[in-house]
PyMOL commands that place a pseudoatom at each C-alpha (Angstrom):
pseudoatom trace, name=CA, resn=MET, resi=1, chain=A, elem=C, hetatm=0, pos=[-159.479, 145.046, -2.225]
pseudoatom trace, name=CA, resn=LEU, resi=2, chain=A, elem=C, hetatm=0, pos=[-160.930, 148.478, -1.489]
pseudoatom trace, name=CA, resn=LEU, resi=3, chain=A, elem=C, hetatm=0, pos=[-162.899, 148.370, -4.723]
pseudoatom trace, name=CA, resn=SER, resi=4, chain=A, elem=C, hetatm=0, pos=[-164.315, 144.879, -4.122]
pseudoatom trace, name=CA, resn=VAL, resi=5, chain=A, elem=C, hetatm=0, pos=[-166.665, 145.885, -1.289]
pseudoatom trace, name=CA, resn=PRO, resi=6, chain=A, elem=C, hetatm=0, pos=[-168.486, 148.713, -3.145]
pseudoatom trace, name=CA, resn=VAL, resi=7, chain=A, elem=C, hetatm=0, pos=[-168.648, 146.580, -6.312]
pseudoatom trace, name=CA, resn=ALA, resi=8, chain=A, elem=C, hetatm=0, pos=[-170.137, 143.677, -4.313]
pseudoatom trace, name=CA, resn=LEU, resi=9, chain=A, elem=C, hetatm=0, pos=[-172.681, 145.984, -2.687]
pseudoatom trace, name=CA, resn=LEU, resi=10, chain=A, elem=C, hetatm=0, pos=[-173.659, 147.316, -6.092]
pseudoatom trace, name=CA, resn=PHE, resi=11, chain=A, elem=C, hetatm=0, pos=[-173.699, 144.113, -8.171]
pseudoatom trace, name=CA, resn=GLY, resi=12, chain=A, elem=C, hetatm=0, pos=[-173.297, 141.215, -5.725]
pseudoatom trace, name=CA, resn=PRO, resi=13, chain=A, elem=C, hetatm=0, pos=[-170.398, 138.751, -5.783]
pseudoatom trace, name=CA, resn=VAL, resi=14, chain=A, elem=C, hetatm=0, pos=[-169.280, 139.501, -9.367]
pseudoatom trace, name=CA, resn=TYR, resi=15, chain=A, elem=C, hetatm=0, pos=[-165.758, 138.409, -8.427]
pseudoatom trace, name=CA, resn=CYS, resi=16, chain=A, elem=C, hetatm=0, pos=[-167.122, 134.882, -8.013]
pseudoatom trace, name=CA, resn=GLY, resi=17, chain=A, elem=C, hetatm=0, pos=[-168.880, 134.858, -11.367]
pseudoatom trace, name=CA, resn=TRP, resi=18, chain=A, elem=C, hetatm=0, pos=[-166.303, 136.655, -13.515]
pseudoatom trace, name=CA, resn=VAL, resi=19, chain=A, elem=C, hetatm=0, pos=[-162.813, 136.760, -11.967]
pseudoatom trace, name=CA, resn=CYS, resi=20, chain=A, elem=C, hetatm=0, pos=[-162.255, 133.920, -9.497]
pseudoatom trace, name=CA, resn=PRO, resi=21, chain=A, elem=C, hetatm=0, pos=[-159.504, 131.582, -10.764]
pseudoatom trace, name=CA, resn=ARG, resi=22, chain=A, elem=C, hetatm=0, pos=[-160.996, 128.631, -8.844]
pseudoatom trace, name=CA, resn=GLY, resi=23, chain=A, elem=C, hetatm=0, pos=[-164.289, 129.173, -10.642]
pseudoatom trace, name=CA, resn=MET, resi=24, chain=A, elem=C, hetatm=0, pos=[-162.495, 129.221, -13.988]
pseudoatom trace, name=CA, resn=PHE, resi=25, chain=A, elem=C, hetatm=0, pos=[-160.614, 126.035, -13.058]
pseudoatom trace, name=CA, resn=GLN, resi=26, chain=A, elem=C, hetatm=0, pos=[-163.920, 124.381, -12.102]
pseudoatom trace, name=CA, resn=ASN, resi=27, chain=A, elem=C, hetatm=0, pos=[-165.396, 125.450, -15.439]
pseudoatom trace, name=CA, resn=ILE, resi=28, chain=A, elem=C, hetatm=0, pos=[-162.511, 123.736, -17.248]
pseudoatom trace, name=CA, resn=ILE, resi=29, chain=A, elem=C, hetatm=0, pos=[-162.891, 120.525, -15.230]
pseudoatom trace, name=CA, resn=GLY, resi=30, chain=A, elem=C, hetatm=0, pos=[-166.669, 120.757, -15.612]
pseudoatom trace, name=CA, resn=SER, resi=31, chain=A, elem=C, hetatm=0, pos=[-166.419, 121.031, -19.393]
pseudoatom trace, name=CA, resn=MET, resi=32, chain=A, elem=C, hetatm=0, pos=[-164.407, 117.797, -19.389]
pseudoatom trace, name=CA, resn=GLY, resi=33, chain=A, elem=C, hetatm=0, pos=[-167.060, 116.217, -17.167]
pseudoatom trace, name=CA, resn=LYS, resi=34, chain=A, elem=C, hetatm=0, pos=[-169.819, 117.357, -19.533]
pseudoatom trace, name=CA, resn=ARG, resi=35, chain=A, elem=C, hetatm=0, pos=[-168.002, 115.761, -22.482]
pseudoatom trace, name=CA, resn=VAL, resi=36, chain=A, elem=C, hetatm=0, pos=[-167.482, 112.460, -20.681]
pseudoatom trace, name=CA, resn=LEU, resi=37, chain=A, elem=C, hetatm=0, pos=[-170.782, 112.255, -18.774]
pseudoatom trace, name=CA, resn=GLY, resi=38, chain=A, elem=C, hetatm=0, pos=[-173.118, 113.966, -21.246]
pseudoatom trace, name=CA, resn=LYS, resi=39, chain=A, elem=C, hetatm=0, pos=[-176.632, 114.263, -19.823]
pseudoatom trace, name=CA, resn=ARG, resi=40, chain=A, elem=C, hetatm=0, pos=[-175.511, 112.613, -16.582]
pseudoatom trace, name=CA, resn=TYR, resi=41, chain=A, elem=C, hetatm=0, pos=[-173.436, 115.724, -15.748]
pseudoatom trace, name=CA, resn=ASN, resi=42, chain=A, elem=C, hetatm=0, pos=[-174.959, 117.693, -12.856]
pseudoatom trace, name=CA, resn=LYS, resi=43, chain=A, elem=C, hetatm=0, pos=[-177.083, 114.715, -11.771]
pseudoatom trace, name=CA, resn=LEU, resi=44, chain=A, elem=C, hetatm=0, pos=[-174.835, 113.432, -8.947]
pseudoatom trace, name=CA, resn=ILE, resi=45, chain=A, elem=C, hetatm=0, pos=[-176.377, 115.541, -6.186]
pseudoatom trace, name=CA, resn=PRO, resi=46, chain=A, elem=C, hetatm=0, pos=[-180.187, 115.564, -5.984]
pseudoatom trace, name=CA, resn=LYS, resi=47, chain=A, elem=C, hetatm=0, pos=[-181.886, 118.923, -5.295]
pseudoatom trace, name=CA, resn=ARG, resi=48, chain=A, elem=C, hetatm=0, pos=[-183.174, 117.730, -1.900]
pseudoatom trace, name=CA, resn=ILE, resi=49, chain=A, elem=C, hetatm=0, pos=[-179.562, 117.167, -0.785]
pseudoatom trace, name=CA, resn=HIS, resi=50, chain=A, elem=C, hetatm=0, pos=[-178.258, 120.230, -2.625]
pseudoatom trace, name=CA, resn=LYS, resi=51, chain=A, elem=C, hetatm=0, pos=[-180.333, 122.699, -0.570]
pseudoatom trace, name=CA, resn=PRO, resi=52, chain=A, elem=C, hetatm=0, pos=[-178.921, 121.719, 2.862]
pseudoatom trace, name=CA, resn=LEU, resi=53, chain=A, elem=C, hetatm=0, pos=[-175.404, 121.346, 1.413]
pseudoatom trace, name=CA, resn=LEU, resi=54, chain=A, elem=C, hetatm=0, pos=[-175.464, 125.033, 0.428]
pseudoatom trace, name=CA, resn=TYR, resi=55, chain=A, elem=C, hetatm=0, pos=[-175.038, 125.913, 4.109]
pseudoatom trace, name=CA, resn=PHE, resi=56, chain=A, elem=C, hetatm=0, pos=[-171.846, 123.865, 4.448]
pseudoatom trace, name=CA, resn=ARG, resi=57, chain=A, elem=C, hetatm=0, pos=[-169.743, 126.719, 3.041]
pseudoatom trace, name=CA, resn=TYR, resi=58, chain=A, elem=C, hetatm=0, pos=[-170.916, 128.939, 5.908]
pseudoatom trace, name=CA, resn=GLY, resi=59, chain=A, elem=C, hetatm=0, pos=[-169.681, 126.233, 8.274]
pseudoatom trace, name=CA, resn=VAL, resi=60, chain=A, elem=C, hetatm=0, pos=[-166.291, 126.299, 6.527]
pseudoatom trace, name=CA, resn=LEU, resi=61, chain=A, elem=C, hetatm=0, pos=[-166.170, 130.093, 6.908]
pseudoatom trace, name=CA, resn=LEU, resi=62, chain=A, elem=C, hetatm=0, pos=[-167.178, 129.908, 10.579]
pseudoatom trace, name=CA, resn=PHE, resi=63, chain=A, elem=C, hetatm=0, pos=[-164.615, 127.174, 11.258]
pseudoatom trace, name=CA, resn=LEU, resi=64, chain=A, elem=C, hetatm=0, pos=[-161.813, 129.208, 9.671]
pseudoatom trace, name=CA, resn=LEU, resi=65, chain=A, elem=C, hetatm=0, pos=[-162.785, 132.385, 11.527]
pseudoatom trace, name=CA, resn=THR, resi=66, chain=A, elem=C, hetatm=0, pos=[-162.884, 130.426, 14.791]
pseudoatom trace, name=CA, resn=ALA, resi=67, chain=A, elem=C, hetatm=0, pos=[-159.513, 128.856, 13.984]
pseudoatom trace, name=CA, resn=LEU, resi=68, chain=A, elem=C, hetatm=0, pos=[-158.086, 132.312, 13.263]
pseudoatom trace, name=CA, resn=VAL, resi=69, chain=A, elem=C, hetatm=0, pos=[-159.253, 133.643, 16.641]
pseudoatom trace, name=CA, resn=MET, resi=70, chain=A, elem=C, hetatm=0, pos=[-157.928, 130.558, 18.452]
pseudoatom trace, name=CA, resn=TYR, resi=71, chain=A, elem=C, hetatm=0, pos=[-154.626, 130.881, 16.596]
pseudoatom trace, name=CA, resn=GLU, resi=72, chain=A, elem=C, hetatm=0, pos=[-154.257, 134.609, 17.314]
pseudoatom trace, name=CA, resn=PHE, resi=73, chain=A, elem=C, hetatm=0, pos=[-155.000, 134.219, 21.023]
pseudoatom trace, name=CA, resn=GLN, resi=74, chain=A, elem=C, hetatm=0, pos=[-152.973, 130.995, 21.223]
pseudoatom trace, name=CA, resn=LEU, resi=75, chain=A, elem=C, hetatm=0, pos=[-155.879, 129.030, 22.673]
pseudoatom trace, name=CA, resn=ILE, resi=76, chain=A, elem=C, hetatm=0, pos=[-154.596, 125.886, 21.020]
pseudoatom trace, name=CA, resn=ASP, resi=77, chain=A, elem=C, hetatm=0, pos=[-151.139, 124.679, 20.040]
pseudoatom trace, name=CA, resn=ASP, resi=78, chain=A, elem=C, hetatm=0, pos=[-149.976, 126.344, 16.799]
pseudoatom trace, name=CA, resn=THR, resi=79, chain=A, elem=C, hetatm=0, pos=[-148.787, 123.139, 15.145]
pseudoatom trace, name=CA, resn=ILE, resi=80, chain=A, elem=C, hetatm=0, pos=[-152.083, 121.366, 15.832]
pseudoatom trace, name=CA, resn=MET, resi=81, chain=A, elem=C, hetatm=0, pos=[-154.117, 124.303, 14.531]
pseudoatom trace, name=CA, resn=GLU, resi=82, chain=A, elem=C, hetatm=0, pos=[-151.985, 124.721, 11.416]
pseudoatom trace, name=CA, resn=SER, resi=83, chain=A, elem=C, hetatm=0, pos=[-152.177, 121.000, 10.712]
pseudoatom trace, name=CA, resn=VAL, resi=84, chain=A, elem=C, hetatm=0, pos=[-155.971, 120.870, 11.118]
pseudoatom trace, name=CA, resn=VAL, resi=85, chain=A, elem=C, hetatm=0, pos=[-156.569, 123.955, 8.956]
pseudoatom trace, name=CA, resn=ILE, resi=86, chain=A, elem=C, hetatm=0, pos=[-154.099, 122.981, 6.222]
pseudoatom trace, name=CA, resn=ASP, resi=87, chain=A, elem=C, hetatm=0, pos=[-155.305, 119.358, 6.110]
pseudoatom trace, name=CA, resn=GLY, resi=88, chain=A, elem=C, hetatm=0, pos=[-158.934, 120.501, 6.103]
pseudoatom trace, name=CA, resn=LEU, resi=89, chain=A, elem=C, hetatm=0, pos=[-158.395, 122.997, 3.288]
pseudoatom trace, name=CA, resn=LEU, resi=90, chain=A, elem=C, hetatm=0, pos=[-156.410, 120.430, 1.300]
pseudoatom trace, name=CA, resn=LEU, resi=91, chain=A, elem=C, hetatm=0, pos=[-159.214, 117.883, 1.705]
pseudoatom trace, name=CA, resn=ILE, resi=92, chain=A, elem=C, hetatm=0, pos=[-161.796, 120.462, 0.596]
pseudoatom trace, name=CA, resn=MET, resi=93, chain=A, elem=C, hetatm=0, pos=[-159.647, 121.338, -2.429]
pseudoatom trace, name=CA, resn=VAL, resi=94, chain=A, elem=C, hetatm=0, pos=[-159.328, 117.696, -3.519]
pseudoatom trace, name=CA, resn=VAL, resi=95, chain=A, elem=C, hetatm=0, pos=[-163.043, 116.987, -3.006]
pseudoatom trace, name=CA, resn=SER, resi=96, chain=A, elem=C, hetatm=0, pos=[-163.909, 120.205, -4.880]
pseudoatom trace, name=CA, resn=ILE, resi=97, chain=A, elem=C, hetatm=0, pos=[-161.768, 119.249, -7.864]
pseudoatom trace, name=CA, resn=LEU, resi=98, chain=A, elem=C, hetatm=0, pos=[-163.272, 115.759, -7.994]
pseudoatom trace, name=CA, resn=LEU, resi=99, chain=A, elem=C, hetatm=0, pos=[-166.838, 117.019, -7.587]
pseudoatom trace, name=CA, resn=SER, resi=100, chain=A, elem=C, hetatm=0, pos=[-166.350, 119.647, -10.310]
pseudoatom trace, name=CA, resn=PHE, resi=101, chain=A, elem=C, hetatm=0, pos=[-166.030, 116.810, -12.823]
pseudoatom trace, name=CA, resn=PHE, resi=102, chain=A, elem=C, hetatm=0, pos=[-169.581, 115.742, -11.900]
pseudoatom trace, name=CA, resn=VAL, resi=103, chain=A, elem=C, hetatm=0, pos=[-171.293, 118.940, -10.671]
pseudoatom trace, name=CA, resn=ASP, resi=104, chain=A, elem=C, hetatm=0, pos=[-171.165, 122.500, -12.027]
pseudoatom trace, name=CA, resn=ARG, resi=105, chain=A, elem=C, hetatm=0, pos=[-169.236, 124.839, -9.690]
pseudoatom trace, name=CA, resn=ALA, resi=106, chain=A, elem=C, hetatm=0, pos=[-169.285, 122.397, -6.749]
pseudoatom trace, name=CA, resn=ALA, resi=107, chain=A, elem=C, hetatm=0, pos=[-166.662, 124.284, -4.737]
pseudoatom trace, name=CA, resn=CYS, resi=108, chain=A, elem=C, hetatm=0, pos=[-168.571, 127.552, -5.121]
pseudoatom trace, name=CA, resn=LYS, resi=109, chain=A, elem=C, hetatm=0, pos=[-171.801, 125.946, -3.975]
pseudoatom trace, name=CA, resn=TYR, resi=110, chain=A, elem=C, hetatm=0, pos=[-170.587, 123.884, -1.072]
pseudoatom trace, name=CA, resn=PHE, resi=111, chain=A, elem=C, hetatm=0, pos=[-167.099, 124.814, 0.154]
pseudoatom trace, name=CA, resn=CYS, resi=112, chain=A, elem=C, hetatm=0, pos=[-165.984, 128.333, -0.781]
pseudoatom trace, name=CA, resn=LYS, resi=113, chain=A, elem=C, hetatm=0, pos=[-165.385, 130.474, 2.293]
pseudoatom trace, name=CA, resn=GLU, resi=114, chain=A, elem=C, hetatm=0, pos=[-164.878, 133.646, 0.231]
pseudoatom trace, name=CA, resn=GLY, resi=115, chain=A, elem=C, hetatm=0, pos=[-168.073, 132.928, -1.672]
pseudoatom trace, name=CA, resn=ALA, resi=116, chain=A, elem=C, hetatm=0, pos=[-169.921, 132.430, 1.613]
pseudoatom trace, name=CA, resn=ALA, resi=117, chain=A, elem=C, hetatm=0, pos=[-168.850, 135.872, 2.811]
pseudoatom trace, name=CA, resn=ALA, resi=118, chain=A, elem=C, hetatm=0, pos=[-169.476, 137.526, -0.566]
pseudoatom trace, name=CA, resn=SER, resi=119, chain=A, elem=C, hetatm=0, pos=[-172.870, 135.851, -0.966]
pseudoatom trace, name=CA, resn=LEU, resi=120, chain=A, elem=C, hetatm=0, pos=[-174.278, 137.911, 1.865]
pseudoatom trace, name=CA, resn=THR, resi=121, chain=A, elem=C, hetatm=0, pos=[-174.055, 140.974, -0.391]
pseudoatom trace, name=CA, resn=ASN, resi=122, chain=A, elem=C, hetatm=0, pos=[-176.847, 139.432, -2.494]
pseudoatom trace, name=CA, resn=LEU, resi=123, chain=A, elem=C, hetatm=0, pos=[-179.233, 140.359, 0.297]
pseudoatom trace, name=CA, resn=VAL, resi=124, chain=A, elem=C, hetatm=0, pos=[-178.359, 144.073, 0.085]
pseudoatom trace, name=CA, resn=LYS, resi=125, chain=A, elem=C, hetatm=0, pos=[-176.946, 144.630, -3.406]
pseudoatom trace, name=CA, resn=ILE, resi=126, chain=A, elem=C, hetatm=0, pos=[-178.345, 147.618, -5.264]
pseudoatom trace, name=CA, resn=ARG, resi=127, chain=A, elem=C, hetatm=0, pos=[-178.432, 146.201, -8.815]
pseudoatom trace, name=CA, resn=LYS, resi=128, chain=A, elem=C, hetatm=0, pos=[-180.552, 143.056, -8.998]
pseudoatom trace, name=CA, resn=ILE, resi=129, chain=A, elem=C, hetatm=0, pos=[-181.608, 140.557, -11.639]
pseudoatom trace, name=CA, resn=LYS, resi=130, chain=A, elem=C, hetatm=0, pos=[-185.328, 141.035, -12.187]
pseudoatom trace, name=CA, resn=ARG, resi=131, chain=A, elem=C, hetatm=0, pos=[-187.728, 138.871, -14.164]
pseudoatom trace, name=CA, resn=ASP, resi=132, chain=A, elem=C, hetatm=0, pos=[-190.564, 140.446, -16.143]
pseudoatom trace, name=CA, resn=ASP, resi=133, chain=A, elem=C, hetatm=0, pos=[-193.442, 138.011, -15.699]
pseudoatom trace, name=CA, resn=SER, resi=134, chain=A, elem=C, hetatm=0, pos=[-195.298, 139.458, -18.696]
pseudoatom trace, name=CA, resn=LEU, resi=135, chain=A, elem=C, hetatm=0, pos=[-192.378, 138.577, -21.017]
pseudoatom trace, name=CA, resn=CYS, resi=136, chain=A, elem=C, hetatm=0, pos=[-191.386, 135.247, -19.454]
pseudoatom trace, name=CA, resn=ASN, resi=137, chain=A, elem=C, hetatm=0, pos=[-192.578, 132.195, -21.378]
pseudoatom trace, name=CA, resn=SER, resi=138, chain=A, elem=C, hetatm=0, pos=[-191.530, 129.765, -18.593]
pseudoatom trace, name=CA, resn=CYS, resi=139, chain=A, elem=C, hetatm=0, pos=[-189.107, 127.917, -20.889]
pseudoatom trace, name=CA, resn=GLY, resi=140, chain=A, elem=C, hetatm=0, pos=[-186.751, 127.249, -17.936]
pseudoatom trace, name=CA, resn=ILE, resi=141, chain=A, elem=C, hetatm=0, pos=[-183.553, 128.041, -19.863]
pseudoatom trace, name=CA, resn=CYS, resi=142, chain=A, elem=C, hetatm=0, pos=[-182.488, 130.447, -17.115]
pseudoatom trace, name=CA, resn=ASP, resi=143, chain=A, elem=C, hetatm=0, pos=[-182.801, 127.654, -14.540]
pseudoatom trace, name=CA, resn=ARG, resi=144, chain=A, elem=C, hetatm=0, pos=[-180.805, 125.202, -16.652]
pseudoatom trace, name=CA, resn=VAL, resi=145, chain=A, elem=C, hetatm=0, pos=[-177.887, 127.572, -17.376]
pseudoatom trace, name=CA, resn=CYS, resi=146, chain=A, elem=C, hetatm=0, pos=[-177.493, 128.740, -13.773]
pseudoatom trace, name=CA, resn=PRO, resi=147, chain=A, elem=C, hetatm=0, pos=[-174.314, 127.104, -12.415]
pseudoatom trace, name=CA, resn=MET, resi=148, chain=A, elem=C, hetatm=0, pos=[-175.615, 127.584, -8.877]
pseudoatom trace, name=CA, resn=TRP, resi=149, chain=A, elem=C, hetatm=0, pos=[-178.942, 125.792, -9.553]
pseudoatom trace, name=CA, resn=ILE, resi=150, chain=A, elem=C, hetatm=0, pos=[-181.119, 128.780, -8.694]
pseudoatom trace, name=CA, resn=ASP, resi=151, chain=A, elem=C, hetatm=0, pos=[-184.725, 128.525, -9.890]
pseudoatom trace, name=CA, resn=VAL, resi=152, chain=A, elem=C, hetatm=0, pos=[-184.600, 131.923, -11.589]
pseudoatom trace, name=CA, resn=SER, resi=153, chain=A, elem=C, hetatm=0, pos=[-187.879, 131.309, -13.447]
pseudoatom trace, name=CA, resn=LYS, resi=154, chain=A, elem=C, hetatm=0, pos=[-189.751, 131.170, -10.137]
pseudoatom trace, name=CA, resn=LYS, resi=155, chain=A, elem=C, hetatm=0, pos=[-188.452, 134.495, -8.815]
pseudoatom trace, name=CA, resn=ASP, resi=156, chain=A, elem=C, hetatm=0, pos=[-189.462, 138.058, -9.559]
pseudoatom trace, name=CA, resn=VAL, resi=157, chain=A, elem=C, hetatm=0, pos=[-186.127, 139.287, -8.158]
pseudoatom trace, name=CA, resn=VAL, resi=158, chain=A, elem=C, hetatm=0, pos=[-183.045, 137.083, -7.717]
pseudoatom trace, name=CA, resn=ARG, resi=159, chain=A, elem=C, hetatm=0, pos=[-181.873, 137.660, -4.142]
pseudoatom trace, name=CA, resn=ASP, resi=160, chain=A, elem=C, hetatm=0, pos=[-180.592, 134.140, -3.598]
pseudoatom trace, name=CA, resn=THR, resi=161, chain=A, elem=C, hetatm=0, pos=[-177.366, 134.022, -1.577]
pseudoatom trace, name=CA, resn=ALA, resi=162, chain=A, elem=C, hetatm=0, pos=[-176.076, 131.329, -3.938]
pseudoatom trace, name=CA, resn=CYS, resi=163, chain=A, elem=C, hetatm=0, pos=[-176.092, 133.743, -6.921]
pseudoatom trace, name=CA, resn=ILE, resi=164, chain=A, elem=C, hetatm=0, pos=[-172.562, 134.518, -8.157]
pseudoatom trace, name=CA, resn=SER, resi=165, chain=A, elem=C, hetatm=0, pos=[-173.698, 137.300, -10.524]
pseudoatom trace, name=CA, resn=CYS, resi=166, chain=A, elem=C, hetatm=0, pos=[-172.409, 135.481, -13.605]
pseudoatom trace, name=CA, resn=MET, resi=167, chain=A, elem=C, hetatm=0, pos=[-175.391, 136.782, -15.627]
pseudoatom trace, name=CA, resn=LYS, resi=168, chain=A, elem=C, hetatm=0, pos=[-175.720, 133.542, -17.625]
pseudoatom trace, name=CA, resn=CYS, resi=169, chain=A, elem=C, hetatm=0, pos=[-179.464, 133.570, -16.992]
pseudoatom trace, name=CA, resn=VAL, resi=170, chain=A, elem=C, hetatm=0, pos=[-179.764, 137.113, -18.378]
pseudoatom trace, name=CA, resn=GLN, resi=171, chain=A, elem=C, hetatm=0, pos=[-177.582, 136.327, -21.401]
pseudoatom trace, name=CA, resn=LYS, resi=172, chain=A, elem=C, hetatm=0, pos=[-179.439, 133.126, -22.334]
pseudoatom trace, name=CA, resn=CYS, resi=173, chain=A, elem=C, hetatm=0, pos=[-183.040, 134.320, -21.891]
pseudoatom trace, name=CA, resn=PRO, resi=174, chain=A, elem=C, hetatm=0, pos=[-184.562, 134.067, -25.395]
pseudoatom trace, name=CA, resn=VAL, resi=175, chain=A, elem=C, hetatm=0, pos=[-187.311, 136.623, -24.696]
pseudoatom trace, name=CA, resn=ASP, resi=176, chain=A, elem=C, hetatm=0, pos=[-185.279, 139.155, -22.659]
pseudoatom trace, name=CA, resn=ALA, resi=177, chain=A, elem=C, hetatm=0, pos=[-187.487, 138.647, -19.612]
pseudoatom trace, name=CA, resn=LEU, resi=178, chain=A, elem=C, hetatm=0, pos=[-184.469, 139.026, -17.311]
pseudoatom trace, name=CA, resn=ARG, resi=179, chain=A, elem=C, hetatm=0, pos=[-182.642, 142.281, -16.808]
pseudoatom trace, name=CA, resn=VAL, resi=180, chain=A, elem=C, hetatm=0, pos=[-180.355, 143.951, -14.302]
pseudoatom trace, name=CA, resn=GLU, resi=181, chain=A, elem=C, hetatm=0, pos=[-181.872, 146.975, -12.585]
for i in range(1, 181): cmd.bond("trace and resi %d" % i, "trace and resi %d" % (i + 1))
show_as sticks, trace
zoom trace
């Protein structure tokens, strides 16, 4: 835990992109979805709906922090609060699992409270993904491989709060136009 904060400040939410067991589970379900759905995979949620949905995870985080304060100060009956939080988290888990069959990393994008908190480090992280415009051939591969649907090819520096620091865009760039600095 003590190491996670400095690592996040240096590289961003690398836990989300490399270690998180929920992310790995979503990748497994997503690979099944890709096999079954083919080119229809990742087409369930249009981009115009995707953008506002990204803020839902901050609502989940805010709700849970509010519930924690209410629980600690006994502002609401414990059994009611526990029931609401547990039922809400269970519902989010089920919806996340189902959506992961259709959409890459759906829980990370729309529901993950830890990811919401960790994503804020993208605004201040020291090491950033940078795109060299002189090398970029605008092929769009980086955009297509990004599980968080970030338009990497349109950015000089990736500071998007949705970035999970998985580095797929850097790894897949055929002309090495992306690098971590």
